[in-house]
MARDREN-91066 format. One record per residue (C-alpha): chain; residue in three letters; residue number from 0; x, y, z. Coordinates in nm, 4 decimals. Example, Ala and Ser with C-alpha at 12.3 -4.5 7.8 and 13.67 -1.06 7.14 Angstrom:
<rs>
R,A,ALA,0,1.2300,-0.4500,0.7800
R,A,SER,1,1.3670,-0.1060,0.7140
</rs>
This chain:
<rs>
R,A,MET,0,18.7407,24.1797,14.9977
R,A,MET,1,18.7204,24.0597,15.3528
R,A,SER,2,18.4916,23.8409,15.5616
R,A,ASN,3,18.2334,23.9679,15.8067
R,A,ALA,4,18.1235,23.7998,16.1286
R,A,THR,5,17.9045,23.5535,15.9425
R,A,GLY,6,18.1890,23.4458,15.7150
R,A,THR,7,18.0303,23.6081,15.4092
R,A,ARG,8,18.2817,23.7814,15.1856
R,A,VAL,9,18.2350,24.1582,15.1661
R,A,HIS,10,18.3538,24.3577,14.8650
R,A,ARG,11,18.5588,24.6660,14.9480
R,A,SER,12,18.5135,24.8198,14.6043
R,A,HIS,13,18.5189,25.1710,14.7505
R,A,LEU,14,18.8934,25.1445,14.8143
R,A,PRO,15,19.0931,25.3675,14.5738
R,A,LEU,16,19.3126,25.0822,14.4494
R,A,VAL,17,19.0189,24.8508,14.3824
R,A,ALA,18,18.8243,25.1288,14.2081
R,A,ALA,19,19.1181,25.2213,13.9842
R,A,ALA,20,19.1823,24.8550,13.9024
R,A,THR,21,18.8256,24.7883,13.7976
R,A,GLY,22,18.7298,25.0987,13.6006
R,A,GLY,23,18.5642,25.2824,13.8875
R,A,THR,24,18.6284,25.6388,14.0022
R,A,PRO,25,18.8749,25.6372,14.2927
R,A,SER,26,18.8446,25.9043,14.5589
R,A,ARG,27,19.2130,25.9773,14.4993
R,A,ARG,28,19.4818,25.8367,14.2722
R,A,PRO,29,19.5974,25.5208,14.4502
R,A,VAL,30,19.9661,25.4819,14.5233
R,A,TRP,31,20.1706,25.2034,14.6809
R,A,PHE,32,20.5254,25.0795,14.6342
R,A,MET,33,20.6594,24.7364,14.5611
R,A,ARG,34,20.8914,24.6387,14.8505
R,A,GLN,35,20.7469,24.9254,15.0567
R,A,ALA,36,20.7782,24.7013,15.3640
R,A,GLY,37,21.1365,24.6064,15.4261
R,A,ARG,38,21.4932,24.7229,15.4314
R,A,SER,39,21.4329,25.0918,15.3645
R,A,LEU,40,21.2501,25.1273,15.6983
R,A,PRO,41,21.4431,25.1520,16.0271
R,A,GLU,42,21.1494,24.9973,16.2132
R,A,TYR,43,21.1764,24.6917,15.9852
R,A,ARG,44,21.5513,24.6621,16.0384
R,A,ALA,45,21.4908,24.6710,16.4133
R,A,ILE,46,21.2616,24.3669,16.3847
R,A,ARG,47,21.4959,24.1778,16.1553
R,A,ALA,48,21.7853,24.2253,16.3966
R,A,ASN,49,21.6292,23.9452,16.6018
R,A,HIS,50,21.4309,23.7494,16.3420
R,A,GLY,51,21.5312,23.5685,16.0229
R,A,MET,52,21.3556,23.6357,15.6945
R,A,LEU,53,21.1668,23.3064,15.6680
R,A,GLU,54,21.0912,23.3122,16.0397
R,A,SER,55,20.9287,23.6530,15.9896
R,A,CYS,56,20.7260,23.5300,15.6925
R,A,PHE,57,20.5702,23.2461,15.8940
R,A,ASP,58,20.4891,23.4487,16.2099
R,A,PRO,59,20.1389,23.6033,16.1790
R,A,GLU,60,20.2078,23.8849,16.4247
R,A,LEU,61,20.5332,23.9782,16.2514
R,A,VAL,62,20.3688,23.9555,15.9084
R,A,CYS,63,20.1000,24.1936,16.0305
R,A,GLU,64,20.3399,24.4398,16.1923
R,A,ILE,65,20.5846,24.4522,15.8991
R,A,THR,66,20.3028,24.4833,15.6442
R,A,MET,67,20.1485,24.7722,15.8404
R,A,GLN,68,20.4709,24.9718,15.8872
R,A,PRO,69,20.4669,25.1526,15.5490
R,A,VAL,70,20.0902,25.2096,15.5698
R,A,ARG,71,20.1334,25.3955,15.8980
R,A,ARG,72,20.4386,25.5849,15.7790
R,A,HIS,73,20.3493,25.6764,15.4198
R,A,ASP,74,19.9653,25.6747,15.4015
R,A,VAL,75,19.9819,25.4473,15.0961
R,A,ASP,76,19.6550,25.3187,14.9513
R,A,ALA,77,19.7530,24.9528,14.9728
R,A,ALA,78,19.9428,24.7195,15.1998
R,A,ILE,79,20.1128,24.4282,15.0316
R,A,LEU,80,20.1367,24.1153,15.2419
R,A,PHE,81,20.4888,24.0760,15.3776
R,A,SER,82,20.6168,23.7468,15.2413
R,A,ASP,83,20.8569,23.6096,14.9833
R,A,ILE,84,20.7927,23.4328,14.6562
R,A,VAL,85,20.9629,23.1157,14.7866
R,A,VAL,86,20.7393,23.0925,15.0960
R,A,PRO,87,20.4943,22.8454,14.9347
R,A,LEU,88,20.7873,22.6301,14.8164
R,A,LYS,89,20.9279,22.6225,15.1699
R,A,ALA,90,20.5833,22.5473,15.3116
R,A,ALA,91,20.5387,22.2610,15.0648
R,A,GLY,92,20.8563,22.1003,15.1971
R,A,ILE,93,21.1287,22.2093,14.9539
R,A,ASP,94,21.4653,22.2521,15.1275
R,A,LEU,95,21.5649,22.6162,15.0737
R,A,ASP,96,21.6887,22.9191,15.2599
R,A,ILE,97,21.6990,23.2930,15.1979
R,A,VAL,98,22.0654,23.3900,15.2288
R,A,ALA,99,22.1444,23.7528,15.3121
R,A,GLY,100,22.3094,23.9244,15.0188
R,A,THR,101,22.2241,23.6404,14.7800
R,A,GLY,102,21.8532,23.5565,14.7937
R,A,PRO,103,21.6800,23.2184,14.7800
R,A,VAL,104,21.9162,22.9212,14.7671
R,A,ILE,105,21.7794,22.5734,14.6855
R,A,ALA,106,21.9527,22.2810,14.8566
R,A,GLU,107,21.8761,22.0305,14.5788
R,A,PRO,108,21.8065,22.1989,14.2417
R,A,VAL,109,21.5422,22.0487,14.0134
R,A,ARG,110,21.7113,21.9224,13.6979
R,A,THR,111,21.5540,21.5845,13.6057
R,A,PRO,112,21.2075,21.4276,13.5660
R,A,ALA,113,21.2642,21.2453,13.8960
R,A,ASP,114,21.3376,21.5771,14.0655
R,A,VAL,115,21.0066,21.7137,13.9372
R,A,ASP,116,20.8220,21.4068,14.0638
R,A,ARG,117,20.9562,21.4746,14.4150
R,A,ILE,118,20.8060,21.8248,14.4331
R,A,PRO,119,20.5251,21.8004,14.6898
R,A,ARG,120,20.1855,21.9660,14.6762
R,A,LEU,121,20.1162,22.2640,14.8982
R,A,GLU,122,19.8656,22.1806,15.1700
R,A,PRO,123,19.6659,22.4885,15.2800
R,A,ALA,124,19.7366,22.4105,15.6468
R,A,ALA,125,20.1095,22.4570,15.5798
R,A,VAL,126,20.0465,22.8267,15.5129
R,A,GLY,127,19.7858,22.8731,15.7825
R,A,ALA,128,20.0114,23.1306,15.9484
R,A,ILE,129,19.9871,23.3463,15.6370
R,A,ALA,130,19.6053,23.3252,15.6457
R,A,HIS,131,19.6155,23.4245,16.0145
R,A,GLY,132,19.8352,23.7216,15.9237
R,A,VAL,133,19.5835,23.8329,15.6599
R,A,ARG,134,19.3014,23.8222,15.9125
R,A,LEU,135,19.5037,24.0262,16.1627
R,A,LEU,136,19.5740,24.2847,15.8932
R,A,LEU,137,19.2112,24.3205,15.7907
R,A,GLU,138,19.1300,24.4147,16.1497
R,A,GLN,139,19.3686,24.7115,16.1174
R,A,LEU,140,19.3257,24.8232,15.7568
R,A,ASP,141,19.0382,25.0644,15.6992
R,A,ASP,142,19.1008,25.2748,15.3890
R,A,ALA,143,19.3911,25.0796,15.2400
R,A,ALA,144,19.3555,24.7653,15.0301
R,A,LEU,145,19.5401,24.4480,15.1235
R,A,ILE,146,19.7251,24.2914,14.8319
R,A,GLY,147,19.8226,23.9262,14.8500
R,A,PHE,148,20.0843,23.7885,14.6172
R,A,ALA,149,20.2684,23.4927,14.4774
R,A,GLY,150,20.5522,23.4250,14.2407
R,A,ALA,151,20.4491,23.3095,13.8942
R,A,PRO,152,20.5452,22.9558,13.7870
R,A,PHE,153,20.8294,23.0663,13.5579
R,A,THR,154,21.0059,23.2699,13.8244
R,A,LEU,155,20.9691,22.9884,14.0778
R,A,ALA,156,21.0982,22.7405,13.8196
R,A,SER,157,21.4046,22.9537,13.7521
R,A,TYR,158,21.5020,22.9477,14.1205
R,A,LEU,159,21.4453,22.5724,14.1495
R,A,ILE,160,21.6408,22.4869,13.8352
R,A,GLU,161,21.9296,22.7303,13.8798
R,A,GLY,162,21.9543,22.6654,14.2532
R,A,GLY,163,21.9240,23.0362,14.3295
R,A,PRO,164,21.9366,23.3725,14.1550
R,A,SER,165,22.0883,23.3659,13.8072
R,A,ARG,166,22.2308,23.6119,13.5592
R,A,ASN,167,22.1673,23.4205,13.2363
R,A,TYR,168,21.9146,23.1459,13.3259
R,A,GLU,169,22.1069,22.9002,13.1114
R,A,ARG,170,21.9876,22.5845,13.2870
R,A,THR,171,21.6277,22.7104,13.2879
R,A,LYS,172,21.6276,22.7834,12.9155
R,A,ALA,173,21.8101,22.4581,12.8459
R,A,MET,174,21.5316,22.2575,13.0109
R,A,MET,175,21.2633,22.4697,12.8478
R,A,HIS,176,21.3950,22.4006,12.4985
R,A,GLY,177,21.5850,22.0749,12.5461
R,A,ASP,178,21.3350,21.8834,12.7591
R,A,PRO,179,20.9966,22.0503,12.7066
R,A,GLN,180,20.8084,21.7563,12.8581
R,A,THR,181,20.9875,21.7866,13.1923
R,A,TRP,182,20.9547,22.1650,13.1710
R,A,SER,183,20.5797,22.1433,13.1222
R,A,LYS,184,20.5402,21.9011,13.4117
R,A,LEU,185,20.7464,22.1261,13.6389
R,A,MET,186,20.5451,22.4337,13.5413
R,A,GLY,187,20.2226,22.2451,13.6076
R,A,ARG,188,20.3391,22.1482,13.9559
R,A,LEU,189,20.4403,22.5060,14.0316
R,A,ALA,190,20.1132,22.6437,13.8976
R,A,ASP,191,19.9329,22.4106,14.1424
R,A,ILE,192,20.1421,22.5451,14.4310
R,A,THR,193,20.0866,22.9070,14.3258
R,A,ILE,194,19.7109,22.8592,14.2926
R,A,ALA,195,19.6898,22.6940,14.6347
R,A,PHE,196,19.8902,22.9747,14.7964
R,A,LEU,197,19.6782,23.2485,14.6394
R,A,GLN,198,19.3553,23.0692,14.7320
R,A,VAL,199,19.4585,23.0634,15.0991
R,A,GLN,200,19.5165,23.4398,15.0886
R,A,LEU,201,19.1923,23.5031,14.9008
R,A,ASP,202,18.9895,23.2844,15.1362
R,A,ALA,203,19.1360,23.4854,15.4263
R,A,GLY,204,19.0101,23.8060,15.2641
R,A,VAL,205,19.2760,23.9939,15.0628
R,A,ASP,206,19.1357,24.2718,14.8413
R,A,ALA,207,19.3621,24.2066,14.5412
R,A,ILE,208,19.6507,23.9846,14.4389
R,A,GLN,209,19.9705,24.0461,14.2466
R,A,LEU,210,20.1373,23.7719,14.0463
R,A,PHE,211,20.5104,23.8469,14.0240
R,A,ASP,212,20.6817,23.6994,13.7210
R,A,SER,213,20.9943,23.8782,13.8301
R,A,TRP,214,21.2342,23.7331,13.5743
R,A,ALA,215,21.0061,23.6831,13.2724
R,A,GLY,216,21.1874,23.9748,13.1065
R,A,MET,217,21.4748,23.7344,13.0375
R,A,LEU,218,21.2576,23.5627,12.7750
R,A,SER,219,21.1748,23.6366,12.4155
R,A,ALA,220,20.8105,23.6966,12.3359
R,A,ALA,221,20.7967,23.3638,12.1500
R,A,ASP,222,20.9404,23.1698,12.4448
R,A,TYR,223,20.7074,23.3466,12.6874
R,A,GLU,224,20.3991,23.2683,12.4794
R,A,THR,225,20.4960,22.9030,12.4222
R,A,TYR,226,20.6474,22.7935,12.7513
R,A,VAL,227,20.5213,23.0342,13.0195
R,A,ALA,228,20.1955,23.2099,12.9345
R,A,PRO,229,19.9727,22.8984,12.9464
R,A,HIS,230,20.0710,22.8324,13.3079
R,A,SER,231,20.0283,23.1935,13.4260
R,A,THR,232,19.6959,23.1976,13.2430
R,A,ARG,233,19.5828,22.8930,13.4395
R,A,VAL,234,19.6846,23.0524,13.7704
R,A,LEU,235,19.4905,23.3700,13.6951
R,A,ALA,236,19.1888,23.1769,13.5662
R,A,GLU,237,19.1689,22.9561,13.8769
R,A,ILE,238,19.1251,23.2605,14.1020
R,A,ALA,239,18.9001,23.4661,13.8727
R,A,HIS,240,18.5839,23.3642,14.0572
R,A,TYR,241,18.6956,23.5484,14.3708
R,A,GLY,242,18.6161,23.8729,14.1913
R,A,VAL,243,18.9180,24.0667,14.3184
R,A,PRO,244,19.1611,24.2626,14.0975
R,A,ARG,245,19.4490,24.0530,13.9676
R,A,ILE,246,19.7749,24.2400,13.8993
R,A,HIS,247,20.0508,24.0914,13.6846
R,A,PHE,248,20.4048,24.2312,13.6931
R,A,GLY,249,20.7523,24.1495,13.5682
R,A,VAL,250,21.0797,24.3380,13.5276
R,A,GLY,251,21.2058,24.4178,13.1789
R,A,THR,252,20.8810,24.2952,13.0249
R,A,GLY,253,20.8163,24.5838,12.7846
R,A,GLU,254,20.8253,24.3436,12.4900
R,A,LEU,255,20.5934,24.1028,12.6754
R,A,LEU,256,20.3176,24.3448,12.7773
R,A,ALA,257,20.0710,24.2193,12.5167
R,A,PRO,258,20.1094,23.8452,12.5903
R,A,MET,259,20.1145,23.9147,12.9649
R,A,ALA,260,19.7876,24.1059,12.9276
R,A,HIS,261,19.6377,23.8104,12.7386
R,A,ALA,262,19.7127,23.5883,13.0405
R,A,GLY,263,19.4070,23.7346,13.2074
R,A,ALA,264,19.5057,23.9875,13.4753
R,A,ASP,265,19.2974,24.3001,13.5363
R,A,VAL,266,19.5989,24.5253,13.5951
R,A,ILE,267,19.9341,24.5128,13.4173
R,A,GLY,268,20.2355,24.6392,13.6090
R,A,VAL,269,20.4816,24.8364,13.3966
R,A,ASP,270,20.8473,24.8872,13.4805
R,A,TRP,271,21.0201,25.2212,13.4160
R,A,ARG,272,21.1452,25.1404,13.0649
R,A,VAL,273,20.8154,25.1941,12.8791
R,A,PRO,274,20.5959,25.5070,12.9201
R,A,LEU,275,20.2542,25.4219,13.0611
R,A,ASP,276,20.0630,25.5518,12.7587
R,A,GLU,277,20.2709,25.3350,12.5254
R,A,ALA,278,20.2273,25.0432,12.7650
R,A,ALA,279,19.8496,25.0932,12.7546
R,A,ARG,280,19.8566,25.0706,12.3751
R,A,ARG,281,20.0565,24.7454,12.3909
R,A,VAL,282,19.8292,24.6010,12.6596
R,A,GLY,283,19.5092,24.6947,12.4780
R,A,PRO,284,19.1890,24.8461,12.6178
R,A,GLY,285,18.9943,24.7279,12.9195
R,A,LYS,286,19.2753,24.6850,13.1724
R,A,ALA,287,19.4341,24.9177,13.4261
R,A,VAL,288,19.8062,24.9949,13.4336
R,A,GLN,289,20.0330,25.0198,13.7369
R,A,GLY,290,20.3667,25.1986,13.7684
R,A,ASN,291,20.6156,25.3259,13.6802
R,A,LEU,292,20.8632,25.5653,13.8463
R,A,ASP,293,21.2250,25.4503,13.8201
R,A,PRO,294,21.3165,25.3652,14.1837
R,A,THR,295,21.6689,25.5029,14.1382
R,A,LEU,296,21.5294,25.8522,14.0763
R,A,LEU,297,21.4216,25.8696,14.4407
R,A,PHE,298,21.7903,25.9449,14.5090
R,A,ALA,299,21.8084,26.2394,14.2648
R,A,GLY,300,21.6811,26.5187,14.4881
R,A,PRO,301,21.3392,26.6776,14.5492
R,A,GLU,302,21.3154,26.8728,14.2240
R,A,VAL,303,21.3813,26.5663,14.0096
R,A,VAL,304,21.1476,26.3517,14.2188
R,A,GLU,305,20.8630,26.6019,14.1856
R,A,ARG,306,20.9190,26.6418,13.8113
R,A,GLU,307,20.9247,26.2671,13.7518
R,A,VAL,308,20.6226,26.1957,13.9742
R,A,ARG,309,20.4233,26.4572,13.7820
R,A,ARG,310,20.5403,26.3023,13.4531
R,A,VAL,311,20.4278,25.9520,13.5590
R,A,VAL,312,20.0880,26.0897,13.6694
R,A,ALA,313,20.0516,26.2648,13.3336
R,A,ASP,314,20.1528,25.9469,13.1517
R,A,GLY,315,19.8874,25.7665,13.3560
R,A,GLU,316,19.6245,26.0117,13.2339
R,A,ARG,317,19.7392,25.9549,12.8757
R,A,ALA,318,19.7221,25.5794,12.9378
R,A,ILE,319,19.3590,25.6172,13.0392
R,A,ALA,320,19.2953,25.8203,12.7255
R,A,ALA,321,19.4592,25.5373,12.5279
R,A,GLY,322,19.2164,25.2788,12.6689
R,A,ALA,323,19.3348,25.1875,13.0189
R,A,VAL,324,19.0498,25.1739,13.2715
R,A,GLY,325,19.2644,25.3228,13.5488
R,A,HIS,326,19.6132,25.4013,13.6784
R,A,ILE,327,19.7711,25.2894,14.0051
R,A,PHE,328,20.0856,25.4865,14.0876
R,A,ASN,329,20.3848,25.2712,14.1818
R,A,LEU,330,20.7522,25.2348,14.1115
R,A,GLY,331,20.8775,25.0470,13.8095
R,A,HIS,332,21.0293,24.7894,14.0473
R,A,GLY,333,21.0859,24.7623,14.4217
R,A,VAL,334,21.2011,25.0211,14.6730
R,A,LEU,335,21.5813,25.0062,14.6949
R,A,PRO,336,21.7228,24.9379,15.0435
R,A,ALA,337,21.9034,25.2725,15.0769
R,A,THR,338,21.5957,25.4794,14.9852
R,A,ASP,339,21.5130,25.7611,15.2282
R,A,PRO,340,21.1668,25.6768,15.3695
R,A,ASP,341,21.0821,26.0469,15.3929
R,A,VAL,342,21.1137,26.0738,15.0147
R,A,LEU,343,20.8535,25.7987,14.9750
R,A,THR,344,20.6204,25.9799,15.2140
R,A,ARG,345,20.6531,26.2998,15.0091
R,A,VAL,346,20.5852,26.1076,14.6874
R,A,VAL,347,20.2585,25.9776,14.8332
R,A,GLU,348,20.1585,26.3278,14.9433
R,A,LEU,349,20.2369,26.4676,14.5976
R,A,VAL,350,20.0459,26.1966,14.4100
R,A,HIS,351,19.7434,26.2506,14.6339
R,A,SER,352,19.7619,26.6267,14.5822
R,A,ILE,353,19.7691,26.6214,14.2010
</rs>
């Protein structure tokens, strides 16, 4: 969707990604890549030589340029807004930084009820630069969809509680089980922030959104359903009235595909561990699937890449036969930094040719 001169929202349902996500007939099989904008592109590295990560995320012109780079280079069917899942936390006033080689680092981790009480609300004006970036992008994007995104409450909570990336999420799980009241309050606060951030992007005109629950795969199905799913469900429900496709993705979530599907998204992202047709059976009918080439296989040479791309496309067809309403080609996680951009371009050409 986007807005016309009168401010009325205009559906762009003809776009291949939107058609595939909603049970339509796309003009070609849509393909895009998670982390397609970023470290794998020399033109991105040239920008980042003079600009910090968070600085880039809050500069509308840089957001536009970085988001457009892979669209120009690869002819992908979607641009995903250049941002970071901690951007709404930073905008709300939480003291954090993105440290090269580490990731998000929180100055004062959230560990107590008082810490939760200090988490501020996100005011839309604080992410006005992101809305401006969306509007700049919609002036340049013709045949590619613009995907907005946010981190899901659980993944945001894990960063806040652990203080940064974690291997075992011991403090997160300890709060979840040992202090469920504080956990629930924290998740509610983060759901509010996520909803507000997505609404700003949707009001500015994005064509779809993706909710990244990046680290939900660290949970058992029972823990996910009890402590996480209700909050992701609320996020997805609060934006349903915009009428745009909602994509839900996490890494290592093969055992969570069914409860993630029940949270209400229109498209379920699948990592490389579960074949798409099996994923479609776990998800159930009526939703599209997205994925799921292993990003490491892009390093294995042209013959392997072609074989695996054709396999994923065939699995996507079997997923549709199993009840999925469509298939969006993607990787099973993000583009790795050392990936040869020319390989990605050839993958797009091959997917479009099949």
